[in-house]
C-alpha positions as CSV (number, residue, x, y, z in Angstrom):
1,M,-100.3,169.8,-158.0
2,R,-98.8,166.9,-156.1
3,Q,-98.1,165.2,-159.4
4,A,-96.3,168.2,-160.7
5,I,-94.2,168.6,-157.6
6,A,-93.2,164.9,-157.5
7,L,-92.3,164.9,-161.2
8,A,-90.3,168.0,-160.8
9,I,-88.3,166.6,-157.8
10,G,-87.7,163.4,-159.6
11,V,-86.5,165.1,-162.7
12,A,-84.5,167.6,-160.6
13,C,-82.6,164.6,-159.2
14,L,-82.0,163.4,-162.8
15,V,-80.6,166.8,-163.9
16,V,-78.6,167.2,-160.7
17,G,-76.8,163.9,-161.5
18,S,-76.5,164.8,-165.2
19,A,-75.0,168.2,-164.3
20,S,-72.6,166.7,-161.7
21,A,-71.5,163.7,-163.8
22,G,-71.5,165.3,-167.2
23,G,-70.2,168.8,-166.4
24,L,-73.3,170.7,-167.5
25,G,-72.7,174.4,-167.1
26,T,-69.1,173.9,-166.2
27,A,-65.9,173.8,-168.2
28,N,-64.2,171.2,-166.0
29,G,-66.9,168.6,-165.7
30,P,-67.5,166.7,-162.4
31,T,-64.1,167.4,-161.0
32,G,-64.6,171.1,-161.5
33,I,-67.9,171.0,-159.7
34,L,-66.4,169.2,-156.7
35,I,-63.4,171.6,-156.5
36,A,-65.7,174.6,-156.8
37,H,-67.4,173.4,-153.6
38,G,-64.1,172.7,-151.9
39,L,-64.6,169.0,-152.3
40,A,-61.8,167.1,-154.0
41,P,-62.4,163.8,-155.7
42,N,-61.3,160.7,-153.9
43,D,-60.3,157.7,-155.9
44,D,-59.4,155.5,-152.9
45,V,-62.3,153.1,-152.4
46,R,-61.6,150.6,-149.7
47,L,-63.8,148.8,-147.2
48,G,-63.5,150.5,-143.8
49,A,-64.9,153.2,-141.6
50,D,-64.0,155.9,-144.2
51,Y,-65.9,154.1,-146.9
52,F,-69.1,154.1,-144.8
53,L,-68.6,157.6,-143.6
54,S,-68.3,158.8,-147.2
55,Y,-72.0,158.0,-147.8
56,G,-73.1,161.1,-146.1
57,S,-70.6,163.4,-147.7
58,D,-71.2,161.9,-151.1
59,L,-74.9,162.5,-150.7
60,A,-74.2,166.1,-149.7
61,R,-72.2,166.6,-152.9
62,V,-75.2,165.5,-154.9
63,V,-77.5,167.8,-153.0
64,I,-75.3,170.9,-153.3
65,S,-74.9,170.5,-157.1
66,P,-77.9,172.7,-158.0
67,A,-76.0,175.7,-156.6
68,K,-73.8,175.5,-159.7
69,W,-76.6,175.1,-162.2
70,A,-76.1,177.2,-165.4
71,P,-78.9,178.2,-167.8
72,S,-78.2,175.2,-169.9
73,D,-79.0,173.0,-166.9
74,W,-82.4,174.6,-166.4
75,I,-83.1,174.2,-170.1
76,K,-82.3,170.5,-169.8
77,F,-84.5,170.3,-166.7
78,A,-87.4,171.8,-168.7
79,I,-87.0,169.4,-171.5
80,V,-86.8,166.3,-169.3
81,A,-89.6,167.5,-167.1
82,G,-91.8,167.9,-170.2
83,L,-90.9,164.4,-171.3
84,A,-91.7,162.9,-167.9
85,S,-95.0,164.8,-167.7
86,A,-96.0,163.6,-171.3
87,V,-95.3,160.0,-170.4
88,S,-97.2,160.3,-167.2
89,D,-100.2,161.5,-169.1
90,K,-100.1,158.3,-171.1
91,D,-99.4,156.0,-168.2
92,T,-102.8,154.2,-168.1
93,D,-102.8,153.6,-171.9
94,I,-99.3,152.2,-171.9
95,Q,-100.0,150.0,-168.9
96,A,-103.1,148.7,-170.5
97,W,-101.1,147.8,-173.6
98,F,-98.6,145.8,-171.5
99,Q,-101.3,143.9,-169.7
100,R,-103.2,143.1,-172.9
101,N,-100.0,141.6,-174.3
102,R,-98.9,139.8,-171.2
103,T,-98.2,136.1,-171.8
104,K,-96.5,133.2,-170.1
105,G,-93.4,134.1,-172.0
106,T,-93.3,137.7,-170.8
107,D,-94.0,136.4,-167.2
108,R,-91.0,134.1,-167.5
109,L,-88.8,136.9,-168.8
110,A,-90.0,139.2,-166.0
111,R,-89.2,136.5,-163.4
112,I,-85.6,136.6,-164.6
113,G,-85.4,140.4,-164.4
114,E,-87.1,141.1,-161.1
115,P,-84.3,139.7,-158.8
116,L,-81.8,142.0,-160.6
117,G,-83.4,145.0,-159.0
118,N,-84.3,143.4,-155.7
119,G,-82.2,144.3,-152.7
120,R,-82.7,140.9,-151.1
121,Y,-80.7,139.4,-153.9
122,L,-78.6,142.4,-155.0
123,F,-76.8,143.1,-151.8
124,P,-75.7,139.4,-151.1
125,S,-74.6,139.2,-154.8
126,L,-72.5,142.4,-154.5
127,G,-71.1,141.2,-151.2
128,L,-70.0,137.9,-152.6
129,T,-68.5,139.7,-155.6
130,Y,-66.5,141.9,-153.3
131,C,-65.3,138.8,-151.3
132,Y,-64.2,137.3,-154.6
133,G,-62.2,140.3,-155.4
134,R,-60.7,140.4,-151.9
135,I,-59.7,136.7,-151.9
136,F,-58.1,136.8,-155.3
137,G,-56.6,140.3,-155.0
138,D,-58.7,141.9,-157.8
139,E,-58.9,145.5,-156.8
140,K,-61.1,146.4,-159.8
141,V,-63.7,143.9,-158.6
142,Q,-63.5,145.3,-155.1
143,R,-63.9,148.9,-156.3
144,A,-66.8,148.1,-158.6
145,S,-68.6,146.2,-155.8
146,L,-68.2,148.9,-153.2
147,L,-69.2,151.7,-155.6
148,S,-72.2,149.7,-156.7
149,I,-73.3,149.2,-153.1
150,E,-72.9,152.9,-152.3
151,S,-74.8,153.9,-155.5
152,V,-77.6,151.6,-154.7
153,L,-78.0,153.0,-151.1
154,V,-77.7,156.6,-152.1
155,S,-79.9,156.4,-155.2
156,G,-82.3,154.2,-153.2
157,A,-82.5,156.9,-150.5
158,V,-83.3,159.6,-153.1
159,S,-85.9,157.3,-154.8
160,G,-87.5,156.3,-151.4
161,G,-87.8,160.0,-150.3
162,I,-89.7,160.9,-153.5
163,K,-92.0,157.9,-153.0
164,Y,-93.2,159.3,-149.7
165,L,-93.5,162.7,-151.1
166,A,-95.5,161.6,-154.1
167,H,-97.6,158.6,-152.9
168,K,-98.7,157.6,-156.4
169,R,-101.0,154.6,-156.7
170,R,-99.7,151.5,-158.3
171,P,-101.2,150.0,-161.4
172,F,-102.6,146.9,-159.7
173,E,-104.3,149.2,-157.1
174,T,-105.9,151.3,-159.8
175,A,-109.4,150.4,-161.1
176,P,-109.5,149.4,-164.8
177,G,-110.4,152.3,-167.0
178,E,-109.4,154.9,-164.3
179,D,-107.5,157.5,-166.2
180,D,-106.7,159.8,-163.3
181,I,-104.0,158.1,-161.2
182,P,-104.3,159.3,-157.6
183,W,-101.3,161.0,-156.0
184,S,-101.9,161.3,-152.3
185,G,-98.6,162.5,-150.8
186,P,-96.8,163.6,-148.9
187,A,-97.3,161.0,-146.2
188,L,-95.3,158.6,-144.1
189,N,-97.3,155.4,-144.7
190,S,-96.1,152.7,-147.1
191,T,-99.2,152.6,-149.4
192,D,-99.3,154.1,-152.9
193,V,-95.6,154.3,-153.4
194,S,-95.3,153.6,-157.1
195,F,-93.3,156.7,-158.2
196,P,-90.5,156.3,-158.9
197,S,-89.6,152.6,-159.4
198,G,-87.1,151.5,-156.7
199,H,-86.2,148.4,-158.7
200,A,-85.3,150.4,-161.7
201,T,-83.4,152.9,-159.6
202,V,-81.0,150.3,-158.1
203,A,-80.7,148.2,-161.2
204,F,-79.6,151.2,-163.3
205,A,-77.3,152.4,-160.5
206,V,-75.4,149.0,-160.5
207,A,-75.5,148.9,-164.3
208,T,-73.9,152.3,-164.6
209,I,-71.1,151.5,-162.2
210,M,-70.3,148.2,-164.0
211,A,-70.5,149.8,-167.4
212,S,-68.1,152.6,-166.3
213,E,-65.7,150.5,-164.4
214,Y,-65.5,147.9,-167.2
215,K,-65.9,150.1,-170.2
216,D,-62.8,148.7,-171.7
217,H,-64.6,145.3,-172.0
218,R,-67.0,146.1,-174.8
219,I,-69.5,143.4,-173.9
220,V,-70.0,144.7,-170.3
221,P,-71.9,148.0,-170.9
222,P,-74.5,146.5,-173.2
223,L,-75.0,143.5,-171.0
224,A,-75.3,145.7,-167.8
225,Y,-77.9,148.0,-169.3
226,T,-79.8,145.1,-170.9
227,A,-80.1,143.5,-167.5
228,A,-81.2,146.8,-166.0
229,S,-83.8,147.3,-168.8
230,L,-85.1,143.8,-168.1
231,V,-85.8,144.9,-164.5
232,G,-87.8,147.8,-165.8
233,F,-89.7,145.5,-168.1
234,S,-90.5,143.2,-165.3
235,R,-92.1,146.0,-163.3
236,L,-94.3,146.9,-166.2
237,N,-95.2,143.3,-167.0
238,S,-96.1,142.5,-163.4
239,N,-98.4,145.6,-163.2
240,S,-96.3,147.0,-160.3
241,H,-95.3,150.3,-161.9
242,W,-96.2,152.8,-164.6
243,L,-93.8,153.6,-167.4
244,S,-93.1,157.1,-165.9
245,D,-92.1,155.4,-162.7
246,V,-89.6,153.2,-164.5
247,I,-88.1,156.0,-166.6
248,V,-87.6,158.4,-163.7
249,G,-86.3,155.6,-161.4
250,A,-83.8,154.5,-164.1
251,A,-82.6,158.1,-164.5
252,I,-82.1,158.6,-160.8
253,G,-80.1,155.4,-160.5
254,H,-78.0,156.1,-163.6
255,F,-77.1,159.7,-162.8
256,T,-76.6,159.2,-159.1
257,A,-74.1,156.4,-159.9
258,R,-72.3,158.7,-162.3
259,V,-71.9,161.2,-159.5
260,I,-70.6,158.6,-157.1
261,E,-68.2,157.3,-159.8
262,S,-66.9,160.8,-160.5
263,I,-66.5,161.6,-156.8
264,H,-64.2,158.6,-156.5
265,G,-62.0,159.4,-159.4
266,G,-63.8,157.5,-162.1
267,N,-64.8,159.0,-165.5
268,G,-68.5,158.7,-165.1
269,D,-68.7,159.3,-168.8
270,S,-70.9,156.4,-169.9
271,S,-73.9,158.1,-171.7
272,L,-77.3,156.5,-171.4
273,G,-80.4,157.5,-173.3
274,L,-83.8,156.1,-172.2
275,A,-87.0,157.2,-173.8
276,P,-90.5,155.9,-174.5
277,V,-91.5,154.8,-178.0
278,L,-95.2,155.3,-179.0
279,D,-96.2,154.4,-182.5
280,E,-98.8,152.4,-184.5
281,N,-97.1,149.2,-183.6
282,G,-97.3,149.6,-179.8
283,V,-95.5,150.9,-176.8
284,G,-91.9,150.4,-175.6
285,L,-88.7,151.8,-174.4
286,S,-85.8,153.0,-176.5
287,L,-82.4,152.6,-174.9
288,A,-79.2,154.0,-176.3
289,V,-75.8,153.5,-174.7
290,K,-72.7,155.4,-175.7
291,F,-69.4,154.0,-174.4
């Protein structure tokens, strides 16, 4: 039951973001949703008190989005919930495959990816990027940095809340051959917080903002999502997360960032597809980006 509840909430966050950013069930897209709730988009993103105060109101806009769900939203919820549940059932087999094929080369690759989803490196990097934009008068860089920081914090709060609700045991804490992964939530302790992946959440939040803000530079979206995918790979390779953790975390980060982007006058129309691939050749992730 806890597993079903946690998966449902994780996927609900995914669909909330999709509905808000993509305009599911509405004729006017994200702007229509905001106006329907008496919340006009705000494209003025500047560092100051208003910027920090907007965190709470922007989070509220995400939370109230389900009030406008149409039947098509619930259909999408059912589809994605089924996918997440199916992947969750294969988590142990998938993780065993990653560990059997772990090499020094994959470890080196994972060491490159891990910092890209780690707040200890991400926040200073985004802060320095903002300072660069401020010093050289590049408003686009300033905007992208501030939206990235907000997206990381908002999506991280959502992801963190689900972690304490779910309390899913991490792969390295699970005995080899144990097929039934324990879910012991809700609880306030910091053990067994595998679902969803916080690294994947924040990595895809930043990637989505950068891909949207710099969509006119064709190289930026694929580079951004490749870097975020590398973060997801690093969490699987290091035995820190299950594949379902990474998929739901990536979805939360991506769709939350699309909501933040649309609230602040952006298009939020970069389309990301992330799905597991299971065949006779092995296990992996399929990533499709439309821009």
